[in-house]
C-alpha positions as CSV (number, residue, x, y, z in Angstrom):
1,M,99.8,137.5,91.6
2,S,98.7,138.9,95.0
3,V,95.1,139.9,95.5
4,T,94.1,142.2,98.4
5,A,91.9,140.6,101.0
6,R,88.9,142.8,100.1
7,Q,88.2,144.3,96.8
8,I,85.4,145.6,94.6
9,R,85.4,143.4,91.5
10,A,83.2,144.9,88.8
11,R,82.6,145.8,85.2
12,Y,83.0,149.6,85.2
13,S,84.1,152.7,83.3
14,A,85.1,156.1,84.6
15,D,81.4,157.1,85.0
16,T,79.5,153.9,85.6
17,I,79.6,150.5,87.3
18,T,77.5,147.4,86.6
19,V,75.8,145.7,89.5
20,Y,73.8,142.5,89.5
21,Q,70.6,141.5,91.3
22,A,68.6,138.3,91.1
23,Y,64.8,138.4,91.3
24,S,61.8,136.2,90.8
25,P,60.1,136.4,87.4
26,Q,57.4,138.5,89.0
27,I,59.8,141.3,89.8
28,G,62.5,140.7,87.1
29,A,60.3,140.5,84.0
30,P,58.4,143.8,84.7
31,A,61.7,145.6,85.4
32,V,63.2,144.4,82.1
33,A,60.1,145.3,80.2
34,A,59.8,148.8,81.7
35,G,63.5,149.5,81.8
36,W,63.5,150.3,85.5
37,F,62.2,149.0,88.7
38,V,58.4,148.9,88.9
39,A,55.8,147.2,91.0
40,P,56.0,144.6,92.5
41,F,59.5,145.8,93.3
42,K,59.3,147.3,96.9
43,R,61.3,150.4,97.8
44,D,60.7,149.9,101.5
45,R,62.9,146.7,101.6
46,M,66.7,146.6,101.6
47,T,67.9,145.7,98.2
48,W,71.4,144.2,97.8
49,I,73.5,145.0,94.8
50,K,76.5,142.9,93.8
51,P,79.3,144.2,91.6
52,S,80.9,140.8,91.3
53,F,79.2,138.7,88.6
54,L,80.6,135.4,89.9
55,W,79.4,136.1,93.5
56,M,76.0,136.9,92.1
57,M,76.0,133.5,90.2
58,Y,77.0,131.8,93.4
59,R,74.2,133.5,95.4
60,C,71.5,132.6,92.8
61,G,72.9,129.2,91.7
62,W,73.4,130.3,88.1
63,A,69.8,131.6,88.2
64,T,68.3,128.2,89.2
65,K,67.3,129.0,92.8
66,P,63.6,129.7,93.3
67,G,62.9,133.4,93.4
68,Q,66.2,134.2,91.8
69,E,65.7,133.1,88.2
70,H,66.0,136.5,86.6
71,V,69.5,138.0,87.0
72,L,69.5,141.7,86.1
73,A,72.6,143.6,85.1
74,V,72.1,147.2,86.1
75,E,74.5,150.0,85.0
76,I,74.5,152.8,87.6
77,T,76.6,155.9,88.0
78,R,79.9,155.7,89.8
79,A,78.9,158.9,91.7
80,G,75.8,157.1,93.1
81,F,77.7,153.9,94.0
82,E,80.4,156.0,95.8
83,W,77.6,158.0,97.6
84,A,76.3,154.7,99.0
85,L,79.8,153.5,100.0
86,A,80.6,156.8,101.7
87,R,77.4,156.5,103.9
88,A,77.6,152.7,104.5
89,C,78.0,150.8,107.7
90,L,79.5,147.4,108.0
91,S,76.8,144.7,108.3
92,H,78.7,143.2,111.3
93,Y,80.5,144.7,114.3
94,D,84.3,145.2,113.9
95,R,86.1,146.4,117.0
96,Q,88.9,147.9,114.8
97,L,86.4,150.2,113.1
98,Y,83.9,151.0,115.8
99,E,84.5,152.3,119.3
100,N,81.9,149.9,120.7
101,K,79.0,147.7,119.7
102,A,76.4,150.3,120.7
103,D,78.0,152.9,118.4
104,W,78.0,150.4,115.6
105,S,74.4,149.4,116.2
106,R,73.3,153.1,116.1
107,Q,75.1,153.7,112.9
108,L,73.7,150.5,111.4
109,K,70.1,151.6,112.1
110,T,70.6,155.0,110.5
111,S,72.8,154.2,107.6
112,P,71.2,154.1,104.1
113,A,73.7,151.5,103.0
114,R,75.3,148.4,104.4
115,V,78.7,146.8,103.4
116,Q,79.2,143.1,103.5
117,W,82.3,141.3,102.4
118,D,81.8,137.7,101.1
119,P,84.3,135.2,99.6
120,E,84.7,135.8,95.9
121,R,83.9,132.8,93.7
122,S,85.6,130.8,91.0
123,L,83.8,129.7,87.8
124,Q,83.0,126.5,89.7
125,L,81.6,128.7,92.5
126,Q,84.2,127.6,95.0
127,A,85.3,130.2,97.6
128,L,88.4,132.1,96.8
129,P,90.8,133.5,99.4
130,Y,89.7,137.1,99.0
131,R,86.4,138.8,99.4
132,S,84.0,140.8,97.2
133,L,81.6,143.5,98.1
134,Q,77.8,143.2,98.5
135,L,76.2,146.6,99.1
136,G,72.8,146.8,100.8
137,L,70.6,149.8,100.0
138,S,67.7,151.0,102.1
139,G,65.6,154.1,102.5
140,E,67.1,157.1,100.6
141,A,69.7,154.9,98.9
142,V,67.0,152.7,97.3
143,D,65.1,155.8,96.1
144,R,68.4,157.2,94.6
145,Y,69.3,153.9,93.1
146,V,65.9,153.6,91.3
147,D,65.3,157.2,90.4
148,E,68.8,158.7,89.9
149,W,71.6,156.3,89.5
150,T,70.4,153.9,86.9
151,V,71.9,155.0,83.5
152,E,70.9,152.0,81.3
153,N,67.7,150.0,81.0
154,H,67.8,146.8,83.1
155,R,68.5,143.7,81.1
156,H,68.6,140.0,81.6
157,H,72.1,138.9,81.9
158,P,72.9,137.1,78.7
159,H,75.1,134.5,80.3
160,R,72.1,132.5,81.6
161,P,69.4,131.4,79.2
162,R,65.9,132.4,80.2
163,H,64.4,129.1,79.1
164,P,67.1,126.3,78.9
165,R,66.2,123.8,76.3
166,T,69.1,121.4,76.4
167,A,71.6,120.1,79.0
168,E,74.2,122.3,77.4
169,D,72.0,125.4,77.9
170,R,71.6,124.6,81.6
171,R,75.4,124.3,82.3
172,P,77.1,127.4,83.7
173,P,80.0,128.9,81.7
174,G,82.6,127.2,83.9
175,S,81.3,123.6,83.7
176,G,83.4,122.9,80.6
177,S,86.8,124.2,79.9
178,P,87.8,127.0,82.4
179,R,89.3,129.1,79.5
180,A,86.1,128.7,77.4
181,G,84.0,129.6,80.4
182,R,85.9,132.8,81.2
183,T,85.4,134.1,77.7
184,R,81.6,133.9,78.2
185,L,81.6,136.1,81.3
186,P,81.4,139.8,81.7
187,A,84.9,141.4,82.2
188,G,85.1,142.2,85.9
189,R,88.2,143.7,87.4
190,P,89.2,145.4,90.7
191,A,87.5,148.8,90.8
192,P,89.2,151.7,92.6
193,A,86.9,153.5,95.1
194,T,87.4,157.1,96.0
195,D,87.9,158.0,99.6
């Protein structure tokens, strides 16, 4: 099976897409309790959303890295997600997409969203030969994300125990049989994006 070099892998429906974010307990716990982002979440900082669950697990080390122990699954509108994509700028200069570096730099400074493509990950968190999307939101995009796009209360992702009690609890889903690990993950698949 051939996989395109860049794709948005996500859990989605016709109207929504689930994105993941990892936070410290100080930010994640109040967000889960309130059902949306509340202080100390800061709107004036860029916030990165990741549609790929496995890339999120790579980034946060299966929720074991300091400051990334609370993984939130946030269901947002497809319309909001596509709004951000339509207004995004690549996080790095690409001469095939931008006339020159100065034009790219100007667009980067004014864009409310940033696109970054990182290697997708296997259950063992090894890099795969294709890339998944990370979408950085700032300014107006963060406000829309928090106030308009969220359609379901934030929740801790159930695939990582909050308080591991045994060695088995601390193991990520892929540390045993790959087939058994896959059945414990959210169903992500390539998501079509509109032009």
